N, C-alpha and C positions, 0 to 999 in steps of 0.2 A: 505494501499500500504504500510506501514512502517512496517508492520509484530506487532503492538501492538494491545492491546484494546485501545477502546476510551481513558478509563481513564487515562492507560499509556500516552499516547500518549498526553492530554491536561496537564498533568503536565512536561512532559520533555520540552514544550512550556513555561510553566508559571515559573518553577523554575530553578535556577541554575543546573547544574551538582552535584556541592556538596548538594546541598539539595537533590534529587534524592541519592542519594548514602548515605547520614544520613539517610534518613527514610528508606530504603533499610538493613541498619543495624538494627535500633532500631525495623524492623518487625522481624528480626531475632533473636533479642535477645528475643522479647516476645515468640516466637516459641518453644526455645529450652530449655529442662528441664536441661542441665549443660551451664549455662552462661558463660562459657570460654571465649572460641572460641570468640562470639560476642563480648565480652567486651573487648578483647584484640583488636578487629579489631576496635573497637568505640576508641580506645587506640590510637592505630595509625595511625586513620583519624582525630580524633579529634586535636592529637599531630602535625599533617603535616599543618594545616590549619592557617594564616595568620589571620590579623587582619579582610580582605574584606572577605576570605572565610569563614571566622568563622560566620562576620555576615550574610554571603548568602543560608552558610547552616542551619543556625539555625531561618532562619528569619519568618517560615511558622513552626506550633509545629505539628512534626511528630503524625499520627494518630493510629497508633498501640496500642492496648490495653496492658500497662504491670502492673502488679502486683505491690505492694508498694514497697515491695525488689528492684525492676529490675528500676522501675521510679524514685527510688530516689539514686539509683546507676548510671543512665543516667547524672539525673540534676547535681550529685556531680561532676563527672565528666566533663559536660558541666560548672558548676564555677568554676573546676579548669584551666578548656583552659582560661575561661575569663579572668581569675586573669593572668594565667603565660601572656597572650597578653595585659594586662592594657583596657580591656574594662569591660562594662558589661553586664552580662548574659542577654537573652532575656527575656521578661517578663512570658512566658507563664512557666519558669522554675520555679517561683517565688509560684506560683501554686500548685506546686506538694508539701505536707503537709510532714515533715520530718516523719520518723518511729517513733512510740508511743513505740515499745519496742525494747531497745538497739539491733544491731545487730552484732557480730563477724565472721569474713573472718575465723577462726579457732575454731573448737570444743574445743580445749584443754584449759581448764581452766588454767594451767600454763601460757598461752601466752596471757590473758586477758589485765594484767598490761602492757606489752609490745604495745599492740595493742590499748590501751586506751593514751597513750604517743608517740606514734609515728602516729597515724592518720591523716592524712592532714585537716585542717581545714574545709575545704568543707563537707569534710566525718563525720568529728566530729558532725559539727552543724546538720546535718540530722540523726545521730545516728547510724550511718555506722564507723566499727572499723576495718582499713584494715591497711597492713603494707608497699604498694606501689598504686601508683594511677598514675596520666597521664605524660606519659613520661619516665617511669621506665619500664624497663626489669626484668623480674627474669627468 
């Protein structure tokens, strides 16, 4: 009667709206070859949350399968949002191991020093080197 499959209906009853939105964004991140749009949407979503919404959205880990790079990008964004809000990231984020090999947001070797020095702490800890992060707009 709700026009949803059983799993979707059950999740809508168990998860708050924020959790449903996060899960949808993470699924989209896992599907796209170019992650730019899903990462921008995640940025906007995480930036819009207060402490209560953050806790509600991240209580249950998303079930989408992500490769190491996408999982670490998601984890770094969540850790940055948690730091901004003054709360602890959810425990499931700690289970995502950092990248073994450094990843740079640009292939230009002349930008590497800039990225090494400007990357936010959560991204550096995960061996990700970027120029902008949560709340930033390019």
